[in-house]
N, CA, C and O atoms as a Tripos MOL2 file, in Angstrom:
@<TRIPOS>MOLECULE
protein
  320   319    80     0     0
PROTEIN
NO_CHARGES

@<TRIPOS>ATOM
      1 N          92.9270  110.5410   68.3140 N.3       1 MET1
      2 CA         93.1070  109.8450   70.0790 C.3       1 MET1
      3 C          91.8990  110.4150   70.8030 C.2       1 MET1
      4 O          91.5100  111.5270   70.4460 O.2       1 MET1
      5 N          91.3010  109.8210   71.7170 N.am      2 HIS2
      6 CA         90.2340  110.2740   72.6960 C.3       2 HIS2
      7 C          90.8430  110.3770   74.1800 C.2       2 HIS2
      8 O          91.7670  109.6270   74.4960 O.2       2 HIS2
      9 N          90.4120  111.1410   74.9240 N.am      3 THR3
     10 CA         90.9260  111.3470   76.1550 C.3       3 THR3
     11 C          89.7930  111.6620   77.2630 C.2       3 THR3
     12 O          88.7710  112.3100   77.0380 O.2       3 THR3
     13 N          90.1670  111.0740   78.5320 N.am      4 VAL4
     14 CA         89.0360  111.3390   79.6430 C.3       4 VAL4
     15 C          89.9220  111.4390   80.7660 C.2       4 VAL4
     16 O          90.8440  110.6790   81.0640 O.2       4 VAL4
     17 N          89.4230  112.7410   81.5010 N.am      5 PHE5
     18 CA         90.2960  112.9850   82.7310 C.3       5 PHE5
     19 C          89.2420  112.9270   84.2320 C.2       5 PHE5
     20 O          88.3680  113.7740   84.4160 O.2       5 PHE5
     21 N          89.4360  112.1170   84.9310 N.am      6 VAL6
     22 CA         88.5400  112.0290   86.1470 C.3       6 VAL6
     23 C          89.2610  112.5290   87.3160 C.2       6 VAL6
     24 O          90.4700  112.2990   87.2780 O.2       6 VAL6
     25 N          88.6900  113.3630   88.6890 N.am      7 GLU7
     26 CA         89.1650  113.4660   89.6200 C.3       7 GLU7
     27 C          88.4380  112.8520   90.8520 C.2       7 GLU7
     28 O          87.2150  112.9890   90.8150 O.2       7 GLU7
     29 N          88.8400  112.3320   91.7180 N.am      8 PHE8
     30 CA         88.2300  111.5390   92.8860 C.3       8 PHE8
     31 C          88.5680  112.5190   93.7900 C.2       8 PHE8
     32 O          89.6700  113.0430   93.6300 O.2       8 PHE8
     33 N          87.6010  113.0390   95.0700 N.am      9 ALA9
     34 CA         88.0410  113.3570   96.2380 C.3       9 ALA9
     35 C          87.9470  112.0630   97.1980 C.2       9 ALA9
     36 O          86.8320  111.7450   97.6110 O.2       9 ALA9
     37 N          89.1130  111.2810   97.5790 N.am     10 PHE10
     38 CA         88.9550  110.3120   98.6570 C.3      10 PHE10
     39 C          89.1600  110.9530   99.8890 C.2      10 PHE10
     40 O          88.3500  110.5700  100.7330 O.2      10 PHE10
     41 N          90.0220  111.8610  100.3210 N.am     11 GLY11
     42 CA         90.6310  112.5230  101.2930 C.3      11 GLY11
     43 C          91.5110  111.4220  102.0210 C.2      11 GLY11
     44 O          92.1820  110.7210  101.2630 O.2      11 GLY11
     45 N          91.6070  111.1630  103.4060 N.am     12 PRO12
     46 CA         92.6150  110.4870  103.4810 C.3      12 PRO12
     47 C          93.0420  108.8880  103.0400 C.2      12 PRO12
     48 O          94.1270  108.3700  103.3050 O.2      12 PRO12
     49 N          92.0730  108.3290  102.4040 N.am     13 VAL13
     50 CA         92.0960  106.9150  101.9480 C.3      13 VAL13
     51 C          92.7430  107.1190  100.4810 C.2      13 VAL13
     52 O          92.9110  106.0920   99.8230 O.2      13 VAL13
     53 N          93.0860  108.2450   99.9640 N.am     14 ALA14
     54 CA         93.3370  108.4510   98.5400 C.3      14 ALA14
     55 C          94.5380  107.4140   98.4190 C.2      14 ALA14
     56 O          94.3630  106.3210   97.8790 O.2      14 ALA14
     57 N          95.6420  107.7640   98.8920 N.am     15 GLY15
     58 CA         96.7420  107.0420   98.7140 C.3      15 GLY15
     59 C          96.6880  105.3150   99.0840 C.2      15 GLY15
     60 O          97.5270  104.5160   98.6660 O.2      15 GLY15
     61 N          95.5890  104.9790   99.9010 N.am     16 LYS16
     62 CA         95.4730  103.3170   99.9700 C.3      16 LYS16
     63 C          94.8370  103.1030   98.6610 C.2      16 LYS16
     64 O          95.4330  102.2610   97.9890 O.2      16 LYS16
     65 N          93.7170  103.6620   98.0580 N.am     17 VAL17
     66 CA         93.1140  103.4010   96.8520 C.3      17 VAL17
     67 C          94.1970  103.3710   95.7410 C.2      17 VAL17
     68 O          94.0720  102.5900   94.7980 O.2      17 VAL17
     69 N          95.5260  104.4230   95.8610 N.am     18 HIS18
     70 CA         95.9300  104.2170   94.3860 C.3      18 HIS18
     71 C          97.1000  103.1600   95.1540 C.2      18 HIS18
     72 O          97.8600  102.8630   94.2320 O.2      18 HIS18
     73 N          97.4320  102.6840   96.0180 N.am     19 GLU19
     74 CA         98.2420  101.3640   96.3130 C.3      19 GLU19
     75 C          97.7590  100.0860   95.9490 C.2      19 GLU19
     76 O          98.4580   99.1670   95.5220 O.2      19 GLU19
     77 N          96.4390  100.0610   96.1480 N.am     20 ALA20
     78 CA         95.8060   99.0560   95.5460 C.3      20 ALA20
     79 C          95.7870   98.9060   94.3870 C.2      20 ALA20
     80 O          95.9750   97.7510   94.0050 O.2      20 ALA20
     81 N          95.6270   99.6530   93.6520 N.am     21 LEU21
     82 CA         95.4200   99.7210   92.1500 C.3      21 LEU21
     83 C          96.3780   99.8010   91.3250 C.2      21 LEU21
     84 O          96.1180   99.9580   90.1320 O.2      21 LEU21
     85 N          97.3660   99.7340   91.6600 N.am     22 LYS22
     86 CA         99.0410   99.9460   91.2250 C.3      22 LYS22
     87 C          99.0010   98.9490   90.2930 C.2      22 LYS22
     88 O          98.9560   99.2130   89.0920 O.2      22 LYS22
     89 N          99.0150   97.5380   90.8260 N.am     23 PRO23
     90 CA         99.3300   96.5260   90.1250 C.3      23 PRO23
     91 C          98.1670   96.2700   89.0440 C.2      23 PRO23
     92 O          98.4860   95.2960   88.3610 O.2      23 PRO23
     93 N          97.0730   96.7440   88.6980 N.am     24 GLU24
     94 CA         96.1280   96.9700   87.9450 C.3      24 GLU24
     95 C          97.0460   97.5370   86.7060 C.2      24 GLU24
     96 O          97.3440   96.8450   85.7330 O.2      24 GLU24
     97 N          97.4010   98.7440   86.8680 N.am     25 LEU25
     98 CA         98.1280   99.5130   85.9670 C.3      25 LEU25
     99 C          99.6420   98.6080   84.7590 C.2      25 LEU25
    100 O          99.9180   98.6880   83.5610 O.2      25 LEU25
    101 N         100.0810   98.0360   85.6390 N.am     26 GLN26
    102 CA        101.2660   96.7880   85.1370 C.3      26 GLN26
    103 C         100.4300   95.8020   84.1050 C.2      26 GLN26
    104 O         100.9560   95.5420   83.0230 O.2      26 GLN26
    105 N          99.2040   95.2820   84.4100 N.am     27 ALA27
    106 CA         98.4530   94.4910   83.7630 C.3      27 ALA27
    107 C          97.1740   94.9730   82.8030 C.2      27 ALA27
    108 O          96.0310   94.5560   82.6170 O.2      27 ALA27
    109 N          98.1810   96.3450   82.1690 N.am     28 ALA28
    110 CA         96.5890   96.6310   81.0080 C.3      28 ALA28
    111 C          96.2200   95.5610   80.0450 C.2      28 ALA28
    112 O          96.9850   94.9260   79.3190 O.2      28 ALA28
    113 N          94.8620   95.4520   80.1560 N.am     29 PRO29
    114 CA         94.5160   94.4570   79.1720 C.3      29 PRO29
    115 C          94.4130   94.5090   77.6860 C.2      29 PRO29
    116 O          94.2440   93.5590   76.9220 O.2      29 PRO29
    117 N          94.5740   96.0740   77.3320 N.am     30 SER30
    118 CA         94.5030   96.2890   75.4690 C.3      30 SER30
    119 C          95.8770   97.2310   75.6020 C.2      30 SER30
    120 O          96.3360   97.9420   76.4960 O.2      30 SER30
    121 N          96.2920   96.8730   74.2690 N.am     31 GLU31
    122 CA         97.1930   98.1540   74.2390 C.3      31 GLU31
    123 C          96.6350   99.1210   73.0370 C.2      31 GLU31
    124 O          97.4660   99.7340   72.3680 O.2      31 GLU31
    125 N          95.6570   99.2220   72.8400 N.am     32 ARG32
    126 CA         94.4910  100.2090   72.4530 C.3      32 ARG32
    127 C          94.5810  101.5690   73.1040 C.2      32 ARG32
    128 O          94.5250  102.6210   72.4670 O.2      32 ARG32
    129 N          94.7540  101.4610   74.6950 N.am     33 SER33
    130 CA         94.4200  102.6220   75.6480 C.3      33 SER33
    131 C          95.6440  102.7820   76.5800 C.2      33 SER33
    132 O          96.3800  101.8150   76.7710 O.2      33 SER33
    133 N          95.9090  104.1180   77.2360 N.am     34 ARG34
    134 CA         96.9170  104.0350   77.9500 C.3      34 ARG34
    135 C          96.4740  104.6340   79.3530 C.2      34 ARG34
    136 O          95.9290  105.7320   79.2370 O.2      34 ARG34
    137 N          96.5620  104.2620   80.3700 N.am     35 ILE35
    138 CA         95.9880  104.6890   81.7360 C.3      35 ILE35
    139 C          97.1660  105.2630   82.6770 C.2      35 ILE35
    140 O          98.3030  104.7960   82.7550 O.2      35 ILE35
    141 N          96.5960  106.4970   83.4520 N.am     36 GLU36
    142 CA         97.5800  106.7540   84.2770 C.3      36 GLU36
    143 C          96.5530  107.4090   85.5740 C.2      36 GLU36
    144 O          95.6690  108.2120   85.2750 O.2      36 GLU36
    145 N          96.7510  107.0200   86.8850 N.am     37 LEU37
    146 CA         96.5440  106.8930   87.9170 C.3      37 LEU37
    147 C          97.6170  107.6370   89.1280 C.2      37 LEU37
    148 O          98.5670  107.1170   89.7130 O.2      37 LEU37
    149 N          97.1970  108.7130   89.2170 N.am     38 ARG38
    150 CA         97.8950  109.3260   90.1010 C.3      38 ARG38
    151 C          97.4010  109.9380   91.1200 C.2      38 ARG38
    152 O          96.2400  110.3190   90.9680 O.2      38 ARG38
    153 N          97.9610  110.1920   92.2520 N.am     39 GLN39
    154 CA         97.4320  110.3500   93.6910 C.3      39 GLN39
    155 C          98.1120  111.8170   94.1610 C.2      39 GLN39
    156 O          99.2330  112.0890   93.7300 O.2      39 GLN39
    157 N          97.5970  112.5110   94.8200 N.am     40 ASP40
    158 CA         98.1050  113.9740   95.2880 C.3      40 ASP40
    159 C          97.0270  114.5600   96.3670 C.2      40 ASP40
    160 O          95.9850  115.1870   96.1760 O.2      40 ASP40
    161 N          97.7410  114.0700   97.7250 N.am     41 GLY41
    162 CA         96.9430  114.4110   99.0490 C.3      41 GLY41
    163 C          95.8620  113.3910   98.8070 C.2      41 GLY41
    164 O          95.9940  112.2370   98.4010 O.2      41 GLY41
    165 N          94.6020  114.1430   99.1870 N.am     42 GLY42
    166 CA         93.3970  113.3510   99.0810 C.3      42 GLY42
    167 C          92.8330  113.2790   97.7320 C.2      42 GLY42
    168 O          91.6690  112.8790   97.7020 O.2      42 GLY42
    169 N          93.2820  113.5190   96.7980 N.am     43 LEU43
    170 CA         93.0030  113.5920   95.2200 C.3      43 LEU43
    171 C          93.3030  112.5300   94.6540 C.2      43 LEU43
    172 O          94.4240  112.0410   94.7900 O.2      43 LEU43
    173 N          92.4030  112.0010   93.9490 N.am     44 LEU44
    174 CA         92.9610  110.8680   92.8930 C.3      44 LEU44
    175 C          92.5220  111.1430   91.6910 C.2      44 LEU44
    176 O          91.3340  111.4020   91.5040 O.2      44 LEU44
    177 N          93.6410  111.1200   90.4690 N.am     45 THR45
    178 CA         93.1020  111.5210   89.3960 C.3      45 THR45
    179 C          93.6590  110.1140   88.3100 C.2      45 THR45
    180 O          94.6530  109.3950   88.4200 O.2      45 THR45
    181 N          92.5750  110.1200   87.3010 N.am     46 LEU46
    182 CA         92.5950  109.1110   86.3950 C.3      46 LEU46
    183 C          92.3610  109.4710   85.0790 C.2      46 LEU46
    184 O          91.3290  110.0660   84.7690 O.2      46 LEU46
    185 N          93.3610  109.1180   84.1350 N.am     47 PHE47
    186 CA         93.6240  109.6220   82.9080 C.3      47 PHE47
    187 C          93.6070  108.6670   81.9990 C.2      47 PHE47
    188 O          94.4110  107.7680   82.2440 O.2      47 PHE47
    189 N          92.8050  108.4970   80.7670 N.am     48 ILE48
    190 CA         92.7440  107.3840   80.0410 C.3      48 ILE48
    191 C          92.8600  108.0490   78.5900 C.2      48 ILE48
    192 O          92.2770  109.0740   78.2380 O.2      48 ILE48
    193 N          93.5790  107.4010   77.9460 N.am     49 GLU49
    194 CA         93.5500  107.9050   76.4720 C.3      49 GLU49
    195 C          93.6050  106.6690   75.8110 C.2      49 GLU49
    196 O          94.1590  105.6510   76.2250 O.2      49 GLU49
    197 N          92.8640  106.8530   74.5310 N.am     50 ALA50
    198 CA         92.4870  105.5000   73.8270 C.3      50 ALA50
    199 C          92.3160  105.6580   72.1880 C.2      50 ALA50
    200 O          91.6240  106.6110   71.8280 O.2      50 ALA50
    201 N          92.7620  104.9920   71.3820 N.am     51 GLU51
    202 CA         92.5750  104.8200   70.1020 C.3      51 GLU51
    203 C          91.2540  105.3130   68.9860 C.2      51 GLU51
    204 O          91.2670  105.8130   67.8610 O.2      51 GLU51
    205 N          90.2750  104.9380   69.8240 N.am     52 ASP52
    206 CA         89.0120  104.5940   69.3570 C.3      52 ASP52
    207 C          87.8740  104.8550   70.8870 C.2      52 ASP52
    208 O          88.1460  104.6110   72.0630 O.2      52 ASP52
    209 N          86.6050  105.4170   70.3100 N.am     53 ILE53
    210 CA         85.8560  105.6690   71.5190 C.3      53 ILE53
    211 C          85.5300  104.2370   72.0850 C.2      53 ILE53
    212 O          85.2860  104.1350   73.2870 O.2      53 ILE53
    213 N          85.5210  103.4640   71.5180 N.am     54 ILE54
    214 CA         85.2430  102.1600   72.1610 C.3      54 ILE54
    215 C          85.9600  101.5230   73.2030 C.2      54 ILE54
    216 O          85.5470  100.8510   74.1490 O.2      54 ILE54
    217 N          87.1910  101.8750   72.8410 N.am     55 SER55
    218 CA         88.6090  101.4950   73.8650 C.3      55 SER55
    219 C          88.3770  102.5460   74.9500 C.2      55 SER55
    220 O          88.4330  102.1440   76.1130 O.2      55 SER55
    221 N          88.1090  103.9120   74.7150 N.am     56 LEU56
    222 CA         87.8170  104.8740   75.5860 C.3      56 LEU56
    223 C          86.6840  104.2460   77.0020 C.2      56 LEU56
    224 O          86.7660  104.0180   78.2080 O.2      56 LEU56
    225 N          85.7980  104.1880   76.0370 N.am     57 ARG57
    226 CA         84.8430  103.4870   77.1170 C.3      57 ARG57
    227 C          84.5160  102.4220   77.7270 C.2      57 ARG57
    228 O          83.5680  102.2040   78.4800 O.2      57 ARG57
    229 N          85.6310  101.5370   77.2460 N.am     58 ALA58
    230 CA         85.7880  100.1470   77.9870 C.3      58 ALA58
    231 C          86.5340  100.3490   79.1840 C.2      58 ALA58
    232 O          86.2250   99.9740   80.3140 O.2      58 ALA58
    233 N          87.7700  101.1190   78.7470 N.am     59 ALA59
    234 CA         88.7500  101.4210   79.7480 C.3      59 ALA59
    235 C          88.3140  102.2110   80.9620 C.2      59 ALA59
    236 O          88.6920  101.9980   82.1140 O.2      59 ALA59
    237 N          87.3990  103.2310   80.5300 N.am     60 LEU60
    238 CA         86.4920  104.0960   81.6370 C.3      60 LEU60
    239 C          85.7050  103.1620   82.3660 C.2      60 LEU60
    240 O          85.9080  103.1050   83.5790 O.2      60 LEU60
    241 N          84.8170  102.3950   81.8450 N.am     61 ASN61
    242 CA         84.1170  101.3970   82.3070 C.3      61 ASN61
    243 C          84.7830  100.4290   83.5440 C.2      61 ASN61
    244 O          84.2270   99.9900   84.5510 O.2      61 ASN61
    245 N          85.9240  100.2960   83.1650 N.am     62 THR62
    246 CA         86.6630   99.3960   84.0970 C.3      62 THR62
    247 C          87.4640  100.0090   85.3320 C.2      62 THR62
    248 O          87.4800   99.5190   86.4610 O.2      62 THR62
    249 N          87.9980  100.9460   85.0020 N.am     63 TRP63
    250 CA         88.5140  101.8450   85.6840 C.3      63 TRP63
    251 C          87.7640  102.7240   86.8320 C.2      63 TRP63
    252 O          88.1670  103.1070   87.9310 O.2      63 TRP63
    253 N          86.4570  102.9090   86.1280 N.am     64 LEU64
    254 CA         85.7010  103.6250   87.2770 C.3      64 LEU64
    255 C          84.9950  102.4880   88.3080 C.2      64 LEU64
    256 O          84.5830  102.8430   89.4120 O.2      64 LEU64
    257 N          84.9010  101.2200   87.8910 N.am     65 ARG65
    258 CA         84.2180  100.2770   88.4940 C.3      65 ARG65
    259 C          85.7070   99.4810   89.6130 C.2      65 ARG65
    260 O          85.4580   99.1410   90.7690 O.2      65 ARG65
    261 N          86.8560   99.3400   89.1300 N.am     66 LEU66
    262 CA         88.1870   99.2130   90.0020 C.3      66 LEU66
    263 C          88.1190  100.3030   91.4280 C.2      66 LEU66
    264 O          88.0100   99.9300   92.5960 O.2      66 LEU66
    265 N          88.2270  101.8420   90.8970 N.am     67 ILE67
    266 CA         88.2140  102.7850   92.0300 C.3      67 ILE67
    267 C          87.1390  103.0210   92.7550 C.2      67 ILE67
    268 O          87.2420  103.5800   93.8470 O.2      67 ILE67
    269 N          85.7010  102.5460   92.1470 N.am     68 LYS68
    270 CA         84.4520  102.3710   93.0190 C.3      68 LYS68
    271 C          84.4100  101.3080   94.2540 C.2      68 LYS68
    272 O          83.9190  101.4080   95.3780 O.2      68 LYS68
    273 N          85.0470  100.3490   93.6700 N.am     69 ILE69
    274 CA         85.3460   99.1210   94.6440 C.3      69 ILE69
    275 C          86.5930   99.1760   95.4590 C.2      69 ILE69
    276 O          86.6550   98.5190   96.4980 O.2      69 ILE69
    277 N          87.5630   99.8930   95.0720 N.am     70 ALA70
    278 CA         88.3240   99.9400   95.9330 C.3      70 ALA70
    279 C          88.2450  101.0370   97.1760 C.2      70 ALA70
    280 O          88.9410  100.8900   98.1800 O.2      70 ALA70
    281 N          87.4100  102.0520   97.0260 N.am     71 GLY71
    282 CA         87.1420  102.9950   97.6930 C.3      71 GLY71
    283 C          85.9100  102.6530   98.6210 C.2      71 GLY71
    284 O          85.8330  103.3830   99.6090 O.2      71 GLY71
    285 N          85.0110  101.7650   98.5090 N.am     72 GLU72
    286 CA         83.8430  100.8380   99.1690 C.3      72 GLU72
    287 C          84.6610  100.1700  100.1260 C.2      72 GLU72
    288 O          84.4900  100.5580  101.2820 O.2      72 GLU72
    289 N          85.9200   98.8220   99.8680 N.am     73 MET73
    290 CA         86.5210   98.0870  100.8710 C.3      73 MET73
    291 C          87.1720   98.6030  101.6630 C.2      73 MET73
    292 O          87.3930   97.9400  102.6770 O.2      73 MET73
    293 N          87.7520   99.9540  101.5760 N.am     74 LEU74
    294 CA         88.6360  100.6250  102.5970 C.3      74 LEU74
    295 C          87.7560  101.3100  103.0950 C.2      74 LEU74
    296 O          88.0010  101.3780  104.2990 O.2      74 LEU74
    297 N          86.7690  101.9180  102.8270 N.am     75 ASN75
    298 CA         85.4380  102.4580  103.7670 C.3      75 ASN75
    299 C          84.9950  101.5440  104.5340 C.2      75 ASN75
    300 O          84.9430  101.7610  105.7440 O.2      75 ASN75
    301 N          84.5270  100.1660  103.9290 N.am     76 ALA76
    302 CA         84.0500   99.0570  105.0350 C.3      76 ALA76
    303 C          84.9840   98.7400  105.9810 C.2      76 ALA76
    304 O          84.7190   98.5740  107.1710 O.2      76 ALA76
    305 N          86.0760   98.6510  105.4850 N.am     77 ARG77
    306 CA         87.0080   98.0380  106.4350 C.3      77 ARG77
    307 C          87.2880   98.9700  107.7870 C.2      77 ARG77
    308 O          87.6090   98.5390  108.8950 O.2      77 ARG77
    309 N          87.0570  100.5430  107.3550 N.am     78 ASN78
    310 CA         87.1630  101.0640  108.2560 C.3      78 ASN78
    311 C          86.1990  101.3360  109.5250 C.2      78 ASN78
    312 O          86.4120  101.8270  110.6340 O.2      78 ASN78
    313 N          85.0720  100.8220  108.9070 N.am     79 THR79
    314 CA         83.6240  100.7000  109.7880 C.3      79 THR79
    315 C          83.8250   99.2190  110.6450 C.2      79 THR79
    316 O          83.1960   99.0620  111.6910 O.2      79 THR79
    317 N          84.5410   98.3820  110.2430 N.am     80 ILE80
    318 CA         84.1380   97.0790  111.1560 C.3      80 ILE80
    319 C          84.9300   97.5170  112.2250 C.2      80 ILE80
    320 O          84.9950   96.8510  113.2580 O.2      80 ILE80
@<TRIPOS>BOND
     1     1     2 1
     2     2     3 1
     3     3     4 2
     4     3     5 am
     5     5     6 1
     6     6     7 1
     7     7     8 2
     8     7     9 am
     9     9    10 1
    10    10    11 1
    11    11    12 2
    12    11    13 am
    13    13    14 1
    14    14    15 1
    15    15    16 2
    16    15    17 am
    17    17    18 1
    18    18    19 1
    19    19    20 2
    20    19    21 am
    21    21    22 1
    22    22    23 1
    23    23    24 2
    24    23    25 am
    25    25    26 1
    26    26    27 1
    27    27    28 2
    28    27    29 am
    29    29    30 1
    30    30    31 1
    31    31    32 2
    32    31    33 am
    33    33    34 1
    34    34    35 1
    35    35    36 2
    36    35    37 am
    37    37    38 1
    38    38    39 1
    39    39    40 2
    40    39    41 am
    41    41    42 1
    42    42    43 1
    43    43    44 2
    44    43    45 am
    45    45    46 1
    46    46    47 1
    47    47    48 2
    48    47    49 am
    49    49    50 1
    50    50    51 1
    51    51    52 2
    52    51    53 am
    53    53    54 1
    54    54    55 1
    55    55    56 2
    56    55    57 am
    57    57    58 1
    58    58    59 1
    59    59    60 2
    60    59    61 am
    61    61    62 1
    62    62    63 1
    63    63    64 2
    64    63    65 am
    65    65    66 1
    66    66    67 1
    67    67    68 2
    68    67    69 am
    69    69    70 1
    70    70    71 1
    71    71    72 2
    72    71    73 am
    73    73    74 1
    74    74    75 1
    75    75    76 2
    76    75    77 am
    77    77    78 1
    78    78    79 1
    79    79    80 2
    80    79    81 am
    81    81    82 1
    82    82    83 1
    83    83    84 2
    84    83    85 am
    85    85    86 1
    86    86    87 1
    87    87    88 2
    88    87    89 am
    89    89    90 1
    90    90    91 1
    91    91    92 2
    92    91    93 am
    93    93    94 1
    94    94    95 1
    95    95    96 2
    96    95    97 am
    97    97    98 1
    98    98    99 1
    99    99   100 2
   100    99   101 am
   101   101   102 1
   102   102   103 1
   103   103   104 2
   104   103   105 am
   105   105   106 1
   106   106   107 1
   107   107   108 2
   108   107   109 am
   109   109   110 1
   110   110   111 1
   111   111   112 2
   112   111   113 am
   113   113   114 1
   114   114   115 1
   115   115   116 2
   116   115   117 am
   117   117   118 1
   118   118   119 1
   119   119   120 2
   120   119   121 am
   121   121   122 1
   122   122   123 1
   123   123   124 2
   124   123   125 am
   125   125   126 1
   126   126   127 1
   127   127   128 2
   128   127   129 am
   129   129   130 1
   130   130   131 1
   131   131   132 2
   132   131   133 am
   133   133   134 1
   134   134   135 1
   135   135   136 2
   136   135   137 am
   137   137   138 1
   138   138   139 1
   139   139   140 2
   140   139   141 am
   141   141   142 1
   142   142   143 1
   143   143   144 2
   144   143   145 am
   145   145   146 1
   146   146   147 1
   147   147   148 2
   148   147   149 am
   149   149   150 1
   150   150   151 1
   151   151   152 2
   152   151   153 am
   153   153   154 1
   154   154   155 1
   155   155   156 2
   156   155   157 am
   157   157   158 1
   158   158   159 1
   159   159   160 2
   160   159   161 am
   161   161   162 1
   162   162   163 1
   163   163   164 2
   164   163   165 am
   165   165   166 1
   166   166   167 1
   167   167   168 2
   168   167   169 am
   169   169   170 1
   170   170   171 1
   171   171   172 2
   172   171   173 am
   173   173   174 1
   174   174   175 1
   175   175   176 2
   176   175   177 am
   177   177   178 1
   178   178   179 1
   179   179   180 2
   180   179   181 am
   181   181   182 1
   182   182   183 1
   183   183   184 2
   184   183   185 am
   185   185   186 1
   186   186   187 1
   187   187   188 2
   188   187   189 am
   189   189   190 1
   190   190   191 1
   191   191   192 2
   192   191   193 am
   193   193   194 1
   194   194   195 1
   195   195   196 2
   196   195   197 am
   197   197   198 1
   198   198   199 1
   199   199   200 2
   200   199   201 am
   201   201   202 1
   202   202   203 1
   203   203   204 2
   204   203   205 am
   205   205   206 1
   206   206   207 1
   207   207   208 2
   208   207   209 am
   209   209   210 1
   210   210   211 1
   211   211   212 2
   212   211   213 am
   213   213   214 1
   214   214   215 1
   215   215   216 2
   216   215   217 am
   217   217   218 1
   218   218   219 1
   219   219   220 2
   220   219   221 am
   221   221   222 1
   222   222   223 1
   223   223   224 2
   224   223   225 am
   225   225   226 1
   226   226   227 1
   227   227   228 2
   228   227   229 am
   229   229   230 1
   230   230   231 1
   231   231   232 2
   232   231   233 am
   233   233   234 1
   234   234   235 1
   235   235   236 2
   236   235   237 am
   237   237   238 1
   238   238   239 1
   239   239   240 2
   240   239   241 am
   241   241   242 1
   242   242   243 1
   243   243   244 2
   244   243   245 am
   245   245   246 1
   246   246   247 1
   247   247   248 2
   248   247   249 am
   249   249   250 1
   250   250   251 1
   251   251   252 2
   252   251   253 am
   253   253   254 1
   254   254   255 1
   255   255   256 2
   256   255   257 am
   257   257   258 1
   258   258   259 1
   259   259   260 2
   260   259   261 am
   261   261   262 1
   262   262   263 1
   263   263   264 2
   264   263   265 am
   265   265   266 1
   266   266   267 1
   267   267   268 2
   268   267   269 am
   269   269   270 1
   270   270   271 1
   271   271   272 2
   272   271   273 am
   273   273   274 1
   274   274   275 1
   275   275   276 2
   276   275   277 am
   277   277   278 1
   278   278   279 1
   279   279   280 2
   280   279   281 am
   281   281   282 1
   282   282   283 1
   283   283   284 2
   284   283   285 am
   285   285   286 1
   286   286   287 1
   287   287   288 2
   288   287   289 am
   289   289   290 1
   290   290   291 1
   291   291   292 2
   292   291   293 am
   293   293   294 1
   294   294   295 1
   295   295   296 2
   296   295   297 am
   297   297   298 1
   298   298   299 1
   299   299   300 2
   300   299   301 am
   301   301   302 1
   302   302   303 1
   303   303   304 2
   304   303   305 am
   305   305   306 1
   306   306   307 1
   307   307   308 2
   308   307   309 am
   309   309   310 1
   310   310   311 1
   311   311   312 2
   312   311   313 am
   313   313   314 1
   314   314   315 1
   315   315   316 2
   316   315   317 am
   317   317   318 1
   318   318   319 1
   319   319   320 2
@<TRIPOS>SUBSTRUCTURE
     1 MET1         2 RESIDUE 1 A MET
     2 HIS2         6 RESIDUE 1 A HIS
     3 THR3        10 RESIDUE 1 A THR
     4 VAL4        14 RESIDUE 1 A VAL
     5 PHE5        18 RESIDUE 1 A PHE
     6 VAL6        22 RESIDUE 1 A VAL
     7 GLU7        26 RESIDUE 1 A GLU
     8 PHE8        30 RESIDUE 1 A PHE
     9 ALA9        34 RESIDUE 1 A ALA
    10 PHE10       38 RESIDUE 1 A PHE
    11 GLY11       42 RESIDUE 1 A GLY
    12 PRO12       46 RESIDUE 1 A PRO
    13 VAL13       50 RESIDUE 1 A VAL
    14 ALA14       54 RESIDUE 1 A ALA
    15 GLY15       58 RESIDUE 1 A GLY
    16 LYS16       62 RESIDUE 1 A LYS
    17 VAL17       66 RESIDUE 1 A VAL
    18 HIS18       70 RESIDUE 1 A HIS
    19 GLU19       74 RESIDUE 1 A GLU
    20 ALA20       78 RESIDUE 1 A ALA
    21 LEU21       82 RESIDUE 1 A LEU
    22 LYS22       86 RESIDUE 1 A LYS
    23 PRO23       90 RESIDUE 1 A PRO
    24 GLU24       94 RESIDUE 1 A GLU
    25 LEU25       98 RESIDUE 1 A LEU
    26 GLN26      102 RESIDUE 1 A GLN
    27 ALA27      106 RESIDUE 1 A ALA
    28 ALA28      110 RESIDUE 1 A ALA
    29 PRO29      114 RESIDUE 1 A PRO
    30 SER30      118 RESIDUE 1 A SER
    31 GLU31      122 RESIDUE 1 A GLU
    32 ARG32      126 RESIDUE 1 A ARG
    33 SER33      130 RESIDUE 1 A SER
    34 ARG34      134 RESIDUE 1 A ARG
    35 ILE35      138 RESIDUE 1 A ILE
    36 GLU36      142 RESIDUE 1 A GLU
    37 LEU37      146 RESIDUE 1 A LEU
    38 ARG38      150 RESIDUE 1 A ARG
    39 GLN39      154 RESIDUE 1 A GLN
    40 ASP40      158 RESIDUE 1 A ASP
    41 GLY41      162 RESIDUE 1 A GLY
    42 GLY42      166 RESIDUE 1 A GLY
    43 LEU43      170 RESIDUE 1 A LEU
    44 LEU44      174 RESIDUE 1 A LEU
    45 THR45      178 RESIDUE 1 A THR
    46 LEU46      182 RESIDUE 1 A LEU
    47 PHE47      186 RESIDUE 1 A PHE
    48 ILE48      190 RESIDUE 1 A ILE
    49 GLU49      194 RESIDUE 1 A GLU
    50 ALA50      198 RESIDUE 1 A ALA
    51 GLU51      202 RESIDUE 1 A GLU
    52 ASP52      206 RESIDUE 1 A ASP
    53 ILE53      210 RESIDUE 1 A ILE
    54 ILE54      214 RESIDUE 1 A ILE
    55 SER55      218 RESIDUE 1 A SER
    56 LEU56      222 RESIDUE 1 A LEU
    57 ARG57      226 RESIDUE 1 A ARG
    58 ALA58      230 RESIDUE 1 A ALA
    59 ALA59      234 RESIDUE 1 A ALA
    60 LEU60      238 RESIDUE 1 A LEU
    61 ASN61      242 RESIDUE 1 A ASN
    62 THR62      246 RESIDUE 1 A THR
    63 TRP63      250 RESIDUE 1 A TRP
    64 LEU64      254 RESIDUE 1 A LEU
    65 ARG65      258 RESIDUE 1 A ARG
    66 LEU66      262 RESIDUE 1 A LEU
    67 ILE67      266 RESIDUE 1 A ILE
    68 LYS68      270 RESIDUE 1 A LYS
    69 ILE69      274 RESIDUE 1 A ILE
    70 ALA70      278 RESIDUE 1 A ALA
    71 GLY71      282 RESIDUE 1 A GLY
    72 GLU72      286 RESIDUE 1 A GLU
    73 MET73      290 RESIDUE 1 A MET
    74 LEU74      294 RESIDUE 1 A LEU
    75 ASN75      298 RESIDUE 1 A ASN
    76 ALA76      302 RESIDUE 1 A ALA
    77 ARG77      306 RESIDUE 1 A ARG
    78 ASN78      310 RESIDUE 1 A ASN
    79 THR79      314 RESIDUE 1 A THR
    80 ILE80      318 RESIDUE 1 A ILE
């Protein structure tokens, strides 16, 4: 098994990012990896466990992109 653990300091929008991404956790595209996304205060924690390094890389790329976009959208919304 291969694992990766990443923490993001989102501050007050961490809860909103977490809520925006919850549906994606239900629709995992592959059974070769397991994803957990947790929120504690202003901190968002991503944990990925995969059977092989290729699945780990694919899941990590997907989730980093999803988290980045959700954060950008919330920041853009707050500046309008």
